[in-house]
C-alpha positions in Angstrom: -129.4 -88.5 80.3 -130.8 -91.3 78.0 -131.9 -93.3 81.1 -133.6 -90.3 82.6 -135.5 -89.7 79.4 -136.4 -93.4 79.2 -137.8 -93.3 82.7 -139.7 -90.1 81.9 -141.2 -91.6 78.8 -142.1 -94.8 80.7 -144.0 -92.8 83.4 -145.8 -90.8 80.7 -146.7 -94.0 78.9 -148.1 -95.5 82.1 -150.1 -92.4 82.7 -151.4 -92.4 79.2 -152.4 -96.0 79.4 -154.1 -95.4 82.8 -156.1 -92.6 81.3 -157.1 -94.8 78.3 -158.3 -97.6 80.6 -160.3 -95.1 82.7 -161.9 -93.6 79.6 -162.7 -97.1 78.2 -164.3 -98.0 81.5 -166.3 -94.8 81.6 -167.5 -94.7 78.0 -168.9 -98.1 77.6 -172.5 -99.3 77.0 -172.9 -100.5 80.6 -171.9 -97.1 82.0 -174.3 -95.4 79.5 -177.2 -97.5 80.8 -176.3 -96.8 84.4 -176.1 -93.1 83.6 -179.5 -93.3 82.0 -180.8 -94.9 85.2 -179.2 -92.2 87.3 -180.9 -89.5 85.3 -184.3 -91.3 85.5 -184.1 -91.7 89.3 -183.1 -88.1 89.6 -186.0 -87.1 87.5 -188.5 -89.0 89.6 -187.1 -87.6 92.8 -187.5 -84.0 91.5 -191.0 -84.6 90.2 -191.8 -86.0 93.7 -190.3 -83.0 95.4 -192.5 -80.6 93.3 -195.6 -82.7 94.0 -194.8 -82.9 97.8 -194.2 -79.1 97.9 -197.6 -78.4 96.3 -199.3 -80.9 98.6 -197.7 -79.4 101.7 -198.9 -75.9 100.6 -202.4 -77.3 100.4 -202.1 -79.0 103.8 -202.1 -82.5 102.3 -198.6 -83.6 103.3 -196.2 -83.3 106.2 -193.3 -84.8 104.3 -190.3 -82.5 103.7 -190.0 -81.4 100.1 -186.5 -82.6 99.5 -184.7 -85.7 98.1 -184.9 -87.7 101.3 -188.5 -86.8 101.7 -189.2 -88.0 98.2 -187.4 -91.3 98.8 -189.4 -91.8 102.0 -192.6 -91.3 100.0 -191.5 -93.9 97.4 -190.9 -96.3 100.3 -194.6 -96.1 101.1 -195.6 -97.4 97.7 -196.6 -101.0 96.9 -193.6 -103.1 96.0 -191.4 -100.5 97.8 -188.5 -103.0 98.1 -187.7 -103.3 94.4 -188.4 -99.6 93.9 -185.9 -98.6 96.6 -183.3 -100.9 95.2 -183.7 -99.2 91.8 -183.4 -95.8 93.5 -180.3 -97.0 95.3 -178.6 -98.1 92.1 -179.6 -94.9 90.4 -178.1 -92.8 93.2 -174.8 -94.7 93.0 -174.8 -94.4 89.2 -175.5 -90.7 89.1 -172.8 -90.1 91.8 -170.3 -92.0 89.6 -171.5 -90.0 86.6 -170.8 -86.8 88.5 -167.2 -87.9 89.1 -166.8 -88.9 85.4 -168.2 -85.4 84.3 -165.7 -83.7 86.6 -162.6 -85.8 85.8 -163.0 -86.9 82.2 -165.0 -83.8 81.1 -167.4 -85.5 78.5 -169.3 -82.2 78.1 -166.1 -80.4 77.2 -166.3 -77.7 79.8 -162.6 -77.1 79.6 -160.1 -75.7 82.1 -161.0 -72.0 82.1 -162.6 -70.5 85.2 -166.1 -71.3 84.1 -165.1 -74.8 83.1 -163.6 -75.5 86.5 -166.6 -74.1 88.3 -168.9 -76.4 86.3 -166.7 -79.4 86.9 -166.5 -78.6 90.6 -170.3 -78.4 90.7 -170.4 -82.0 89.2 -168.2 -83.2 92.1 -170.6 -81.5 94.6 -173.5 -83.1 92.8 -171.8 -86.5 93.0 -171.2 -86.1 96.8 -174.8 -84.9 97.3 -176.4 -87.9 95.7 -173.9 -90.3 97.3 -175.1 -88.9 100.7 -178.6 -90.3 99.9 -177.3 -93.8 99.4 -177.1 -94.9 103.0 -180.5 -93.5 104.1 -182.0 -95.3 101.2 -180.3 -98.5 102.2 -181.6 -98.0 105.7 -185.2 -97.8 104.4 -184.6 -101.0 102.4 -183.5 -103.0 105.4 -186.3 -101.6 107.5 -184.4 -99.1 109.6 -186.9 -96.3 108.8 -185.6 -92.9 109.6 -187.9 -89.9 109.9 -187.5 -87.5 107.1 -186.9 -84.6 109.4 -186.7 -81.2 107.9 -183.8 -80.2 110.2 -181.1 -82.4 108.4 -179.5 -79.3 107.0 -179.4 -77.6 110.5 -177.8 -80.7 112.0 -175.1 -80.8 109.2 -174.4 -77.1 109.6 -174.2 -77.5 113.4 -171.7 -80.4 113.0 -169.5 -78.4 110.6 -169.7 -75.3 112.8 -168.3 -77.2 115.7 -165.2 -78.1 113.7 -162.0 -75.9 113.6 -162.7 -73.0 111.3 -166.2 -74.3 111.2 -167.9 -70.9 110.6 -165.6 -70.2 107.6 -166.4 -73.7 106.2 -170.1 -73.1 106.6 -169.8 -69.7 105.0 -167.9 -71.2 102.1 -170.5 -73.8 101.7 -173.3 -71.2 101.7 -171.5 -69.0 99.2 -170.9 -72.0 96.9 -174.5 -73.1 97.1 -175.7 -69.5 96.3 -173.2 -69.2 93.4 -174.4 -72.6 92.1 -178.0 -71.3 92.2 -177.2 -68.1 90.3 -175.1 -70.1 87.8 -178.0 -72.4 87.1 -180.2 -69.4 86.5 -177.6 -68.1 84.1 -177.4 -71.5 82.4 -181.2 -71.5 82.0 -180.9 -68.3 80.0 -177.7 -69.0 78.1 -177.1 -72.7 77.8 -178.0 -75.0 74.9 -180.0 -77.8 76.5 -179.9 -80.2 73.6 -176.2 -81.0 73.6 -176.5 -84.1 75.7 -179.3 -85.5 73.6 -179.3 -87.7 70.5 -180.6 -85.0 68.3 -181.1 -87.4 65.4 -183.7 -89.2 67.6 -185.7 -86.0 68.2 -188.2 -84.2 66.0 -188.0 -80.5 65.8 -190.9 -80.2 68.2 -189.4 -82.6 70.7 -186.1 -80.7 70.6 -187.9 -77.4 71.3 -189.9 -78.9 74.1 -186.8 -80.4 75.7 -185.0 -77.1 75.6 -187.9 -75.1 77.1 -188.6 -77.6 79.8 -184.8 -77.7 80.6 -184.6 -73.9 80.9 -187.7 -73.6 83.1 -186.6 -76.5 85.4 -183.0 -75.4 85.7 -184.1 -71.8 86.5 -186.5 -73.0 89.2 -183.8 -75.2 90.8 -181.4 -72.3 90.7 -183.8 -70.2 92.7 -184.0 -72.9 95.4 -180.2 -73.3 95.5 -179.7 -69.6 95.8 -182.1 -69.4 98.8 -180.5 -72.4 100.5 -177.1 -70.8 100.0 -178.3 -67.5 101.4 -179.6 -69.1 104.6 -176.5 -71.2 105.1 -174.3 -68.1 104.8 -176.6 -66.3 107.2 -176.1 -69.2 109.7 -172.3 -68.7 109.5 -172.5 -64.9 109.8 -174.9 -65.2 112.8 -173.1 -68.2 114.3 -176.5 -69.8 114.6 -177.1 -73.2 112.8 -180.8 -72.7 113.2 -180.8 -70.2 110.4 -179.8 -72.8 107.9 -182.4 -74.2 105.5 -182.4 -77.0 103.0 -184.7 -77.6 100.0 -187.8 -77.9 102.2 -186.9 -74.8 104.2 -186.3 -72.8 101.0 -189.7 -73.7 99.5 -191.3 -72.9 102.9 -189.6 -69.5 102.8 -191.1 -68.8 99.4 -194.5 -69.8 100.5 -194.4 -67.2 103.3 -193.6 -64.3 101.0 -196.2 -61.9 99.5 -197.9 -63.9 96.8 -196.1 -66.8 98.3 -198.5 -69.5 97.0 -198.0 -68.3 93.5 -194.2 -68.2 93.9 -194.2 -71.6 95.5 -196.5 -73.0 92.7 -194.2 -71.5 90.0 -191.0 -73.0 91.6 -192.7 -76.3 92.4 -193.9 -76.7 88.8 -190.3 -75.8 87.7 -189.0 -78.6 89.9 -191.4 -81.0 88.2 -190.3 -79.7 84.9 -186.7 -80.3 85.9 -187.6 -83.9 86.8 -189.2 -84.3 83.3 -186.1 -82.9 81.7 -184.0 -85.5 83.6 -186.3 -88.2 82.3 -185.8 -86.9 78.8 -182.0 -87.0 79.5 -182.5 -90.6 80.5 -184.3 -91.4 77.3 -182.3 -89.4 74.8 -178.9 -89.2 76.5 -175.8 -89.7 74.5 -172.4 -90.6 76.1 -169.5 -89.8 73.7 -165.8 -89.3 74.1 
């Protein structure tokens, strides 16, 4: 009996030591700097998406208004090579931060239903930004890929051809729509200054950060909800062509009554979300 207890204590000790090592690796100054870089890259991408969306509505751009489209636009700038390397490192950093948020729970979301939903969303975010790493690397090495707006359709088509594919696509669509509505809920209920070094902000800066965060998060939630609806529709109709990504969702808004006003509102919201991410990069605090 004593031997069994000793083994059990030894296993628990090893697990505890493993968790300590993982937390020490995650909550160190280098990881904080990388996380700041990840937020900054995310911010610039969302600001670019909003600008591209407005330019497309005015007939000034044919680039899809999504993350890959934004990365392609950055690849056209002078000194694009170093810029793309920074974007690549930021994407990797933000993906890693998504895993840390999900596993180590630095925002203290907890283990209730709402907490697990939020932490699951962090994992989805990590996977999403990780999926942009290889296309960015292809741009760096000169294998330019067209930023086609049918990437979502291709992905849905591939999933639908798998066993239980329609159910998987439906689950993906429902999850995206739920994420959208959850973001809109957060925009109304959430305190947006918890991740900031509040001692570094004036009262006016704090209020500005909160309002920009609310506006940006609500706009992004609208886009996610539309994307989720069309992915679910693709599953119900067994037609991948119904699926839409970010660019398709914004195009759908533009074609509604008062569409340009709706598109302008959401596009400005995406720019605001990008600004909020840049604020997160500047004022972010990583604590145990």
